[in-house]
C-alpha positions in Angstrom: 7.3 0.5 20.1 3.3 0.2 19.7 1.1 -1.8 21.7 -0.2 -4.8 19.9 -3.9 -4.1 19.8 -6.7 -7.6 19.7 -7.9 -9.0 16.4 -11.5 -7.7 15.7 -13.9 -9.8 13.5 -15.1 -7.7 11.4 -19.0 -8.8 9.9 -21.8 -6.5 7.5 -25.0 -7.6 9.1 -28.6 -6.7 8.0 -31.0 -4.5 10.1 -34.7 -4.2 9.1 -36.2 -1.2 10.3 -40.1 -0.7 11.1 -41.7 2.4 12.3 -42.8 1.4 15.9 -46.7 2.9 17.4 -45.3 5.0 20.3 -43.0 6.4 17.6 -39.6 6.1 16.8 -37.8 2.4 15.2 -37.3 -0.9 15.6 -34.8 -2.7 14.5 -34.4 -6.2 13.6 -31.0 -8.0 13.2 -32.2 -11.4 10.9 -29.0 -13.1 11.1 -29.3 -13.7 15.0 -32.2 -12.6 15.9 -31.7 -9.3 18.1 -33.9 -7.0 18.2 -34.0 -3.1 19.5 -35.3 -0.1 19.2 -34.5 3.8 19.2 -35.9 7.4 18.8 -33.8 7.7 15.3 -32.7 5.6 12.2 -29.5 6.4 14.0 -29.9 5.9 17.7 -32.1 2.1 16.0 -28.8 0.9 14.8 -26.6 2.3 17.4 -28.8 0.1 20.0 -29.2 -3.0 17.7 -25.7 -2.8 16.8 -24.8 -3.1 20.9 -27.3 -6.2 21.4 -26.4 -8.3 18.2 -22.7 -7.6 20.0 -23.5 -9.0 23.4 -25.4 -12.1 21.5 -22.1 -12.8 19.2 -20.6 -12.7 22.9 -22.2 -15.5 24.8 -23.3 -16.7 21.5 -20.7 -16.6 19.0 -21.8 -17.2 15.5 -20.1 -18.0 11.6 -22.6 -17.2 8.6 -21.8 -17.8 5.2 -24.6 -15.5 3.2 -26.9 -12.6 4.0 -30.2 -12.7 3.8 -33.0 -12.3 1.6 -34.9 -9.6 2.2 -37.6 -8.3 -0.4 -41.4 -7.4 0.1 -44.7 -8.6 -1.4 -48.2 -7.7 -1.7 -51.2 -8.9 -0.6 -55.3 -8.4 -0.3 -56.2 -9.5 2.8 -60.2 -8.0 3.7 
């Protein structure tokens, strides 16, 4: 008889990555506000997944839509 696995909830979330001044990347999840970093894109995303998972364990949330991510031009002095 096969053991039953706990039901897992899968979520499709957003990751916004920016180069860090000291090298590597800063990763942010706008749905939860969690932020992490890593030396590579893959490491930054893996760290963000862990941080977001821990956040959602403590503060469960239900998301109905993804944020709209876009860019814009800005002229400044």
